[in-house]
C-alpha positions in Angstrom: 121.1 115.0 116.0 119.6 116.2 112.7 115.8 116.2 112.5 116.0 117.5 109.0 118.4 117.3 106.1 118.9 121.1 106.4 120.3 120.5 109.9 122.7 117.9 108.6 123.9 120.1 105.7 124.4 123.0 108.1 126.6 121.0 110.4 128.6 119.3 107.6 129.1 122.2 105.2 128.1 125.3 107.1 125.4 126.6 104.8 121.8 127.0 105.8 119.6 125.6 103.0 116.0 125.2 104.2 114.6 122.0 102.7 111.3 120.3 103.5 113.0 117.0 103.9 113.2 115.1 107.2 116.2 113.1 107.9 114.4 109.9 108.7 112.2 110.1 105.6 115.3 110.8 103.5 117.0 107.6 104.7 113.8 105.6 104.4 113.7 106.7 100.7 117.4 105.6 100.3 116.6 102.3 101.9 113.8 101.7 99.4 116.2 102.7 96.6 118.8 100.3 97.7 116.3 97.4 98.1 115.0 98.2 94.6 118.5 98.0 93.1 119.7 94.8 94.8 116.4 93.0 94.2 116.2 94.0 90.6 119.8 92.8 90.1 118.9 89.4 91.6 115.8 89.0 89.5 117.8 89.7 86.3 120.5 87.3 87.4 118.0 84.5 88.1 116.3 85.1 84.8 119.7 84.9 83.0 120.4 81.6 84.8 117.0 80.1 83.7 115.5 80.2 87.2 112.9 82.8 86.2 111.2 83.4 82.8 109.6 86.3 81.1 105.8 86.1 80.5 103.1 87.5 78.3 100.4 89.9 79.4 97.5 91.2 77.4 97.5 95.0 77.0 94.8 97.1 75.5 95.9 100.0 73.3 94.1 102.9 71.6 91.3 102.6 74.1 88.8 105.4 73.9 89.1 108.1 76.5 85.9 108.3 78.6 84.3 111.1 80.7 85.5 109.2 83.8 89.1 109.5 82.5 88.6 113.2 82.0 87.2 113.7 85.5 89.9 111.6 87.2 92.8 113.3 85.5 91.3 116.7 86.1 90.7 116.0 89.8 94.2 114.5 90.3 96.0 117.5 88.7 93.8 119.9 90.5 94.8 118.4 93.8 98.5 118.5 92.8 98.2 122.2 91.8 96.3 122.9 95.0 99.2 121.8 97.1 102.1 122.5 94.8 101.5 126.3 94.4 100.8 126.7 98.2 104.2 125.0 98.8 105.9 127.9 97.1 103.6 130.6 98.6 104.0 129.3 102.1 107.3 127.6 102.0 108.1 128.3 105.6 105.2 126.3 106.8 106.2 123.4 104.5 109.7 123.4 105.9 108.6 123.7 109.5 106.3 120.6 109.4 106.0 118.9 106.0 103.7 116.1 107.3 101.3 118.6 108.9 101.3 120.8 105.8 100.6 117.9 103.4 97.8 116.5 105.5 96.2 119.9 106.2 93.5 121.6 104.2 96.0 124.4 103.2 96.3 125.0 99.5 95.9 127.4 96.6 92.6 127.4 94.8 94.2 129.2 91.9 96.8 126.4 91.8 93.9 123.9 91.8 92.3 125.7 88.9 95.5 125.7 86.9 96.2 122.1 87.7 92.7 121.0 86.7 92.9 122.9 83.4 96.2 121.2 82.7 94.8 117.8 83.6 91.9 118.3 81.2 94.2 119.6 78.4 96.6 116.6 78.7 93.7 114.1 78.6 92.3 115.9 75.5 95.7 115.7 73.8 95.8 112.0 74.6 92.3 111.5 73.2 93.2 113.3 70.0 96.3 111.2 69.5 94.2 108.0 69.4 91.3 109.4 67.5 90.3 107.2 64.6 92.4 104.3 65.7 90.9 100.9 66.4 91.1 99.6 70.0 93.4 96.5 70.0 94.6 94.0 72.5 98.3 93.0 72.1 100.6 90.5 73.9 103.4 92.2 75.8 106.5 90.5 77.1 107.3 91.3 80.7 110.5 90.4 82.5 110.3 89.7 86.3 112.6 92.7 87.1 110.1 95.0 85.3 107.6 94.3 88.1 109.9 96.1 90.6 108.1 99.4 90.4 104.8 97.8 91.5 106.6 95.7 94.1 108.2 98.8 95.7 104.8 100.4 95.7 103.2 97.4 97.5 106.2 97.3 99.9 105.8 101.0 100.7 102.1 100.9 101.3 102.1 97.5 103.1 105.2 98.4 105.0 104.0 101.6 106.4 100.6 100.1 107.1 102.1 97.1 108.9 104.6 99.2 110.7 101.9 101.5 112.1 99.6 98.6 113.1 102.3 96.7 115.0 103.6 99.9 116.6 100.1 100.8 117.9 99.6 97.2 119.2 102.9 97.7 121.1 101.9 101.1 122.4 98.1 100.8 123.1 98.2 103.6 125.7 99.5 106.1 123.1 96.9 104.9 120.5 94.0 105.2 123.0 95.1 108.7 124.0 95.3 110.0 120.4 94.0 107.5 117.8 94.1 109.8 114.8 97.4 111.3 115.7 98.9 107.8 116.1 97.6 106.6 112.8 98.6 109.7 110.8 102.0 110.3 112.4 105.1 109.2 110.4 106.9 108.5 113.7 106.6 105.2 115.4 107.2 102.6 112.8 107.9 99.0 113.7 110.1 97.3 111.1 108.9 93.7 111.6 105.3 94.8 111.3 106.1 96.5 108.0 108.1 93.5 106.8 105.3 91.0 107.5 102.5 92.9 105.9 104.6 94.0 102.9 105.8 90.4 102.3 102.3 89.1 102.2 101.3 91.6 99.6 104.4 91.2 97.5 104.2 87.3 97.5 100.6 87.5 96.5 101.3 89.9 93.7 104.4 88.0 92.3 102.7 84.6 92.5 100.0 86.0 90.1 102.8 86.7 87.7 104.4 83.3 87.6 107.3 84.0 90.0 107.8 81.2 92.4 107.8 82.3 96.0 111.2 80.9 96.9 112.9 82.6 94.0 111.2 85.9 95.0 112.3 85.8 98.6 115.8 84.8 97.7 116.0 87.8 95.3 114.9 90.1 98.1 117.1 88.9 100.9 120.1 91.2 100.4 117.8 94.2 99.7 115.9 93.7 102.9 119.0 93.5 105.0 120.7 96.6 103.6 117.4 98.5 103.6 117.1 97.8 107.3 120.6 99.0 107.9 120.2 102.2 106.0 116.9 102.8 107.8 118.7 102.5 111.1 121.2 105.2 110.0 118.2 107.5 109.6 116.9 106.5 113.1 120.3 107.4 114.6 120.8 110.7 112.8 117.3 111.9 113.5 117.1 110.6 117.0 113.7 109.0 116.5 113.5 107.2 119.8 114.9 103.8 118.8 117.8 104.2 121.2 118.9 101.9 124.0 118.6 101.8 127.7 120.6 104.1 130.0 124.4 103.5 129.8 126.2 105.1 132.8 129.1 102.7 132.6 132.6 104.1 131.6 133.7 103.2 128.1 135.8 100.0 128.1 139.5 100.4 127.4 139.1 98.1 124.4 136.9 100.8 122.8 139.2 103.7 123.7 140.0 104.4 120.0 136.3 105.1 119.3 134.6 108.4 120.0 132.6 108.6 123.3 129.2 108.9 121.4 129.8 105.4 120.0 129.5 104.0 123.6 126.9 106.3 125.1 125.0 109.3 123.8 122.3 111.7 124.9 120.8 112.3 121.5 120.8 116.1 121.6 118.3 117.9 119.3 116.4 114.6 118.8 113.4 114.8 116.5 111.0 113.7 119.2 112.0 116.5 121.6 112.4 114.0 124.4 114.5 114.6 127.5 115.5 117.8 129.2 116.1 121.3 127.7 119.6 122.0 126.3 121.1 125.1 128.0 121.4 128.0 125.6 119.4 126.4 122.8 116.7 128.5 121.2 114.2 127.1 118.8 112.7 123.7 118.0 114.4 120.4 118.8 116.2 121.8 121.9 116.1 118.7 124.1 118.5 115.9 125.0 118.1 112.8 127.1 118.9 113.3 130.8 121.1 110.2 130.9 123.3 108.8 128.1 122.0 105.7 126.4 123.4 103.0 124.2 123.2 104.2 120.5 121.5 101.0 119.4 120.4 102.3 115.9 124.1 103.0 115.1 125.0 99.4 116.2 122.3 97.9 114.1 123.2 100.0 111.1 126.8 98.8 111.2 125.9 95.2 111.8 123.1 94.9 109.2 124.9 96.8 106.4 127.9 94.5 107.1 125.7 91.4 107.0 124.1 92.6 103.8 127.5 92.6 102.1 128.4 89.2 103.6 125.1 87.9 102.1 125.8 89.7 98.8 129.3 88.2 98.3 128.3 84.7 99.4 124.9 84.5 97.5 126.4 82.4 94.7 127.2 79.6 97.1 123.6 78.9 97.9 122.3 76.4 95.4 119.1 75.2 97.0 116.1 77.6 96.4 114.9 79.4 99.5 117.9 78.6 101.7 119.4 82.0 101.1 116.4 83.8 102.3 115.9 81.6 105.4 119.6 82.2 106.2 118.8 85.9 106.1 115.9 85.3 108.5 118.2 83.6 111.0 120.8 86.3 110.8 118.3 89.1 111.1 116.5 87.4 113.9 119.7 86.8 115.9 120.8 90.4 115.4 117.5 91.9 116.5 117.0 89.5 119.4 120.5 90.4 120.7 120.1 94.2 120.4 116.7 94.0 122.2 118.6 93.3 125.4 119.9 96.9 125.5 117.0 98.7 123.7 114.1 100.7 125.1 110.9 98.9 124.3 107.5 98.0 125.6 107.4 94.6 127.2 104.7 92.0 127.6 104.5 89.9 130.7 104.6 86.3 129.6 105.0 83.6 132.2 106.5 86.1 134.6 109.1 87.4 132.1 109.2 90.8 130.4 109.4 90.1 126.6 109.3 92.7 123.8 107.3 92.3 120.6 110.5 92.4 118.6 112.0 89.6 120.7 108.9 87.4 120.1 109.0 88.1 116.3 112.8 87.7 116.0 112.6 84.4 117.8 109.9 83.2 115.4 112.1 84.4 112.5 115.0 82.4 113.8 112.8 79.3 114.2 111.3 79.8 110.8 114.7 80.2 109.3 116.0 76.9 110.8 112.8 75.0 109.8 112.8 76.7 106.4 116.4 75.7 105.6 115.7 72.1 106.6 112.4 72.0 104.6 114.0 73.5 101.4 117.0 71.1 101.7 114.6 68.2 101.9 112.3 69.4 99.2 115.1 70.0 96.7 117.3 67.1 97.7 117.0 65.4 94.3 116.0 68.3 92.1 116.7 72.0 91.8 114.2 74.3 90.1 
């Protein structure tokens, strides 16, 4: 496994370039980038087809710079300088544990001073540029796809917040043992929790900007599916714990053409350090699972990226608003409900049956998808918007 991108580069190309980039975080960033591109493309396409329209917003220009603006910019740049210079001065600590470094009190006070001076200077320069100009309110035309920067920001904040909340609800023992560590750790993220919280924030934001909810969710369907698949690539390559149950069965003859790790894998050098020590390994991340398991993140990555392209190439065939997204919900729910049968997960005892949080939510998604398709077909039976 490759806890960091440096580990991946070393294995693939043979050179040891120490970078403060964790593999899971790298693929999470890729997943957001992919979601951004596909969703932006769909918003542009729907506007071109008359389903969405640009709108006017009022924007103030030449507004006088206040003392609050000076203070805010100075503090922000001081903080950036505080951390940025220390990154160069103590690069080894940054590479060893980027999250701990960024959340710690480590920093350079000289960097903070330099950053603060630059922040004050840049604000003064901005104030001088508008000096003597009259504050004015103008009408600015905004296209739906131009909201994507804010949408991604809401998705990132809401997604991580929701993912942590749902993960901690699923693992209350871990949370009770170390509440702050559980909240601040970047490991332990539940996809469905992130999706639910992010969706609420995004739909609230876009509804305020005259984008009908069913056009927004349709535009996001492909991006959501491919982002999930790319994220699972990061889970697999880093070995973040989203693997399956023990798989001690011999590989079936039908899969003989595939490498053994496709059928069962011990996740050596996993980022969590789970399992038993690897003989002869010296350093960090020197553990592997005692028994081979199903590499479920790999299966999900293949299936979901494949489903994303199926949705992409069939999207023009969906004429009724909302049906495309509810079809995505059904497909995503079926995929996740199925994979849960061989995944390691916390279970809830419901009516004598062990059921995971993901099984509950995925079942609800399937049900919502079926009801949603029926509802949208009925609603737009005589009229398309």
